[in-house]
C-alpha positions in Angstrom: 0.0 0.0 0.0 1.2 3.5 -0.8 0.9 5.7 2.3 1.4 9.5 2.6 2.3 11.1 5.9 2.1 14.9 6.2 4.0 16.3 9.2 7.1 14.4 10.3 7.3 15.4 13.9 7.3 13.0 16.8 4.0 11.3 15.8 4.2 11.5 12.1 7.9 10.6 12.0 7.3 7.6 14.3 4.4 6.5 12.1 6.7 6.6 9.1 9.4 4.5 10.9 6.8 2.1 12.3 5.4 1.6 8.8 8.8 1.0 7.4 9.5 -1.6 10.1 6.2 -3.4 9.4 7.1 -3.6 5.7 4.7 -4.0 2.8 4.2 -0.2 2.3 5.7 2.5 0.2 5.9 5.6 2.4 5.8 9.1 1.1 6.3 12.0 3.5 6.2 15.8 3.7 7.3 18.3 6.3 7.6 22.1 5.8 11.0 22.1 7.6 13.4 21.2 4.8 16.1 20.1 7.3 13.6 17.5 8.7 12.6 16.5 5.2 16.2 16.0 4.1 17.0 14.0 7.3 14.0 11.7 6.7 15.0 11.1 3.1 18.6 10.5 4.1 17.5 7.9 6.7 15.2 6.4 4.0 12.3 6.8 6.4 10.2 8.3 3.5 10.3 9.3 -0.1 9.4 12.9 -0.7 5.7 13.5 -1.2 4.6 15.5 -4.2 1.2 16.2 -5.6 1.6 13.5 -8.2 2.6 10.9 -5.7 -0.3 11.8 -3.4 -2.7 11.0 -6.2 -1.4 7.4 -6.1 -1.8 6.9 -2.3 -4.4 4.8 -0.6 -3.8 6.2 2.9 -3.1 9.7 4.1 -2.0 10.2 7.6 -1.9 13.9 8.9 0.4 14.6 11.8 -0.3 18.4 11.9 -1.9 20.7 14.4 -5.8 20.7 14.1 -6.2 23.9 12.0 -3.2 23.0 9.8 -4.6 19.5 9.2 -7.8 20.9 7.8 -5.9 23.6 5.8 -3.7 21.0 4.3 -6.6 18.9 3.0 -8.4 22.1 1.7 -5.3 23.3 -0.1 -4.5 20.0 -1.7 -8.0 18.7 -2.4 -7.4 18.3 -6.1 -4.4 16.0 -5.4 -6.3 13.7 -3.1 -7.7 10.6 -4.9 -11.2 9.4 -4.6 -11.4 6.3 -2.3 -8.4 7.3 -0.2 -8.6 6.9 3.6 -7.6 10.0 5.5 -6.7 9.8 9.2 -5.9 12.8 11.2 -3.6 12.2 14.2 -4.6 15.2 16.2 -4.9 15.4 20.0 -8.5 16.8 19.9 -11.3 15.6 17.6 -14.3 17.9 17.5 -12.2 20.9 16.5 -10.6 19.1 13.6 -13.3 16.6 12.5 -16.2 19.1 12.1 -14.4 21.5 9.8 -12.7 18.6 7.9 -16.1 17.0 7.2 -17.2 20.3 5.6 -14.1 20.4 3.4 -14.4 16.8 2.1 -18.1 16.2 2.0 -19.1 14.7 -1.3 -15.5 14.2 -2.5 -15.5 10.4 -2.1 -12.9 10.2 0.6 -13.0 7.9 3.7 -12.2 10.1 6.7 -11.4 8.8 10.3 -10.3 10.8 13.3 -7.3 9.2 15.0 -5.3 9.7 18.1 -2.3 7.5 19.0 -2.0 7.4 22.8 1.7 7.5 22.9 4.4 10.2 23.1 7.3 11.5 25.0 8.2 14.8 26.6 10.4 15.5 23.5 9.1 16.7 20.2 10.2 16.7 16.6 11.5 14.2 14.1 14.7 13.9 16.1 12.7 12.2 18.8 10.7 9.9 16.6 11.2 6.1 16.7 9.8 3.0 15.2 8.7 1.5 18.5 6.9 4.5 19.9 3.5 2.8 19.5 4.4 -0.6 20.7 1.8 -1.7 23.3 -0.1 1.6 23.0 -3.8 2.3 22.4 -5.0 3.8 19.1 -8.2 5.8 19.3 -10.4 5.9 16.1 -13.4 8.1 15.7 -15.9 7.4 12.9 -17.0 10.3 10.8 -19.9 10.9 8.5 -17.4 10.2 5.7 -16.2 6.9 6.9 -17.7 3.4 6.6 -17.3 0.1 8.4 -14.9 -1.2 5.8 -12.5 1.7 6.1 -12.6 1.6 9.9 -11.8 -2.2 9.9 -8.9 -1.7 7.5 -7.6 1.2 9.6 -7.8 -1.1 12.7 -5.8 -3.8 11.0 -3.3 -1.3 9.7 -2.5 0.2 13.2 -2.3 -3.1 14.9 0.4 -4.0 12.4 2.4 -1.0 13.6 2.6 -2.3 17.1 -0.5 -0.9 18.8 -1.9 -3.3 21.4 -5.6 -2.3 21.1 -8.0 -0.1 19.2 -10.5 2.1 21.1 -13.5 3.3 19.1 -15.3 6.4 20.4 -17.2 9.5 19.4 -15.5 12.9 19.0 -17.2 14.5 22.1 -16.5 11.5 24.3 -12.9 11.6 23.1 -12.4 15.2 23.9 -14.1 14.9 27.3 -11.9 12.0 28.5 -8.7 13.3 26.9 -9.2 16.5 28.9 -8.6 14.4 32.0 -6.1 11.7 30.9 -3.8 14.0 28.9 -4.5 17.7 29.0 -5.1 18.2 32.7 -1.8 16.3 33.4 0.1 18.8 31.3 -1.5 21.8 32.9 -0.8 20.4 36.4 2.8 19.6 35.5 3.4 23.0 34.1 1.9 24.7 37.1 3.7 22.5 39.6 7.2 23.2 38.2 6.7 26.9 38.7 6.9 26.7 42.4 10.0 28.8 43.6 11.0 25.7 45.6 11.7 23.9 42.3 15.0 25.9 42.1 16.1 24.2 45.3 15.0 20.6 44.6 18.5 19.2 43.8 19.4 16.5 46.3 15.8 16.4 47.6 13.9 14.9 44.7 13.3 11.3 43.4 10.6 9.5 41.4 7.6 11.5 42.5 9.2 14.8 41.3 10.4 13.3 38.1 7.0 11.7 37.3 5.1 14.9 38.0 7.4 17.2 36.0 8.2 15.1 33.0 5.5 16.5 30.7 6.2 20.2 31.8 8.8 20.0 28.9 6.0 20.4 26.4 5.6 22.0 23.1 3.8 25.2 24.1 2.7 26.1 20.6 1.0 22.8 20.0 -0.5 22.5 23.5 -1.9 26.0 23.5 -3.9 25.1 20.4 -5.0 21.8 21.8 -6.1 23.4 25.2 -8.0 26.1 23.5 -9.7 23.7 21.1 -11.0 21.7 24.1 -11.5 24.6 26.5 -14.9 23.6 27.8 -13.9 20.1 28.9 -10.5 21.1 30.1 -11.8 24.0 32.1 -14.2 21.6 33.9 -11.3 19.3 34.8 -9.2 22.2 36.1 -12.0 23.5 38.2 -12.6 20.0 39.6 -9.0 19.5 40.7 -8.9 23.0 42.2 -11.8 22.1 44.4 -10.3 18.7 45.4 -7.0 20.4 46.3 -8.9 22.8 48.5 -10.3 19.9 50.4 -6.8 18.7 51.2 -5.6 22.2 52.1 -8.5 22.7 54.5 -7.8 19.4 56.2 -4.1 20.2 56.5 -4.4 23.8 57.7 -7.1 22.9 60.3 -5.2 20.0 61.6 -8.0 17.6 60.7 -6.1 14.4 61.0 -9.1 12.1 60.4 -10.4 14.2 57.5 -7.0 14.2 55.8 -6.6 10.5 56.4 -10.0 9.8 54.8 -9.1 11.9 51.7 -5.9 10.0 51.3 -7.6 6.7 51.8 -10.2 7.5 49.2 -7.6 8.4 46.7 -5.6 5.2 47.3 -8.7 3.1 47.0 -9.8 4.9 43.8 -6.3 4.2 42.3 -6.3 0.6 43.4 -9.8 0.0 41.9 -8.9 1.6 38.6 -5.7 -0.5 38.3 -7.7 -3.7 38.8 -10.0 -2.9 35.8 
């Protein structure tokens, strides 16, 4: 199968490398950064994607920011062949899938929203690797422009790349849950590291500090767009954690030993119960 990948950052670059590792595919890629493009060609990760080559592809993976993903399809609509399957790899779904549907409606494309649940605190092609998705979950969101056959083919394709399971959901459900599992964690990490005490942590920190601060090394341009594209759900999660933190603070400042113990017990039991699922 001929596959096109637009955007060769951490996710797009890793997709290209995972596809090459899997074999059986001809991979064409494009990145606006010429240095990245040259490196990917030098490493034989991809062949350079052109309009003519795009017309021959059966699968188009888009590893761009949400607005840029829609803009790419709109700008290259005449080069995208009828029958192709398009999968965006964006971290939010409603903000990209609704305008994308408007752009491609009636064009004969199969379009699926996708979100690989894998990543690192580092970004860019330099951090991409073939095994990034090994054991991970791939989220697929059906659109009005997809059908059962295209979804089933996409599931098989991503499992071949090393994903352990496929999660199907709707765009609103995706954005609501991802606000908690991913976006809130990045907000908390970014806020936590801003404590003045962070400058004095050397010699006093271990695993807890490292775990909580890892994703503070984020790509602020990308995460700003993702946060604002999912503002309603993310704001609800932020307000929720603020209220829960206030409960802990009230117990601590008032010396409420039993109340604090109960809060900690409830958190432990919640974690243990979730881990058993």
